[in-house]
C-alpha positions in Angstrom: 6.8 20.5 8.3 3.4 21.9 9.3 0.0 20.6 8.0 -0.6 23.7 5.8 2.7 23.1 3.9 1.9 19.4 3.5 -1.5 20.2 2.1 -0.2 22.8 -0.2 2.4 20.4 -1.6 0.0 17.6 -2.2 -3.3 19.3 -3.0 -5.0 17.2 -0.3 -7.4 18.6 2.3 -8.5 18.0 5.8 -11.5 19.0 7.9 -11.7 22.6 9.1 -11.4 21.7 12.8 -7.7 20.7 12.4 -5.0 23.3 13.1 -3.2 23.8 9.8 -0.2 25.5 11.5 0.5 22.5 13.7 3.9 20.8 13.2 3.6 17.2 12.0 5.7 14.9 14.2 8.0 12.4 12.4 8.2 9.2 14.3 10.7 6.3 13.8 8.7 3.6 15.5 5.2 2.1 15.5 2.4 4.5 15.0 -1.3 4.5 14.2 -3.6 6.8 12.3 -7.3 5.9 12.7 -7.8 2.4 11.4 -4.2 2.0 10.1 -1.0 1.0 12.0 2.4 1.6 10.6 5.1 -0.8 11.8 8.8 -1.1 11.1 9.2 -4.1 8.8 12.2 -5.2 10.9 9.9 -5.9 13.9 7.7 -8.3 11.9 9.8 -11.4 11.2 6.9 -13.5 9.9 6.0 -10.8 7.3 7.7 -11.2 3.9 8.0 -9.1 0.8 7.3 -11.4 -2.1 10.2 -12.2 -4.4 9.9 -10.0 -7.5 7.8 -7.5 -5.7 6.9 -4.5 -8.0 7.9 -1.3 -6.2 6.3 1.9 -7.5 7.4 5.4 -6.6 5.0 7.5 -4.5 3.9 10.4 -6.8 3.7 13.9 -5.4 -0.1 13.7 -5.1 0.3 10.5 -3.0 -1.1 7.0 -3.0 -4.5 6.3 -1.5 -3.9 3.3 0.8 -7.5 2.7 2.1 -10.8 4.5 2.1 -13.5 4.5 4.8 -16.6 2.3 4.6 -18.8 4.9 3.1 -16.2 5.8 0.5 -15.0 8.8 2.5 -11.9 9.6 4.5 -9.0 8.2 2.5 -5.6 7.5 4.1 -3.1 8.8 1.6 0.7 8.2 1.7 2.7 11.2 0.4 6.4 11.9 0.1 8.9 14.1 -1.8 9.6 13.1 -5.3 12.0 10.1 -5.4 12.0 9.6 -1.6 9.5 6.8 -1.2 8.4 3.6 -3.0 5.6 1.2 -2.2 4.4 -2.3 -3.0 1.3 -4.4 -2.2 3.4 -7.6 -2.6 3.5 -8.5 1.1 2.7 -11.7 2.8 1.3 -11.1 6.3 0.2 -14.1 8.2 -2.4 -12.0 10.0 -3.9 -11.0 6.6 -3.9 -7.3 7.7 -0.9 -6.0 5.8 -2.0 -3.9 2.8 1.2 -2.2 1.7 4.9 -1.9 2.4 6.9 1.2 1.8 10.5 2.3 1.9 11.4 5.9 2.3 14.8 7.7 2.4 13.2 11.0 3.8 10.1 11.5 5.9 6.9 10.3 4.3 3.5 11.3 5.6 0.0 9.8 6.0 -2.8 12.4 5.4 -6.3 11.8 6.5 -9.2 14.3 6.4 -10.2 13.8 10.1 -6.8 13.0 11.6 -4.6 15.4 9.7 -1.0 14.3 9.0 1.5 12.0 10.7 5.1 11.6 9.7 7.1 8.4 9.2 10.9 8.6 9.5 13.2 7.0 6.8 13.0 3.2 6.8 11.1 0.2 5.6 7.5 -0.1 6.9 4.4 -2.3 6.8 0.9 -0.7 6.9 -1.8 -2.9 8.5 -5.5 -2.5 8.7 -7.3 -2.6 12.1 -9.6 -5.5 12.8 -12.1 -6.2 15.6 -13.9 -9.3 16.7 -17.6 -9.1 15.8 -20.4 -9.9 18.2 -23.9 -11.2 17.7 -24.9 -11.6 14.1 -21.5 -10.2 13.0 -19.3 -12.9 14.5 -15.7 -13.3 13.3 -13.0 -10.8 12.5 -14.0 -7.6 10.7 -11.7 -5.0 9.1 -12.3 -1.5 10.4 -12.7 1.4 8.0 -13.2 4.8 9.6 
């Protein structure tokens, strides 16, 4: 699938500098998009899905996973109808896990600045990025691009 087709399907948009005819790669391993990292759940033994987790289908317009610090640049998970479900009921000892999703066909993350990235069928954990603060901002801080 190319970026233009994905944007047509979802009604989402990206910045003008991105090549809309570019094919979106679909990866079956760890990947990052800006301040998010997508990891196969099978790689993360200390991460658990909570018992009784409420799984919701990803609608055609997608699910906004996180938005940038100034309220811009959302990361949106999109998939074909019936091909992906998601839940926030994850226990991540690092405290960085925001959502788990399971897809039977490629799912995509869309971001205005980064374009699209494809995620092969599987069960995945999406984590936020954190950095260690310095000076007056000591401690760990979540990154929001």
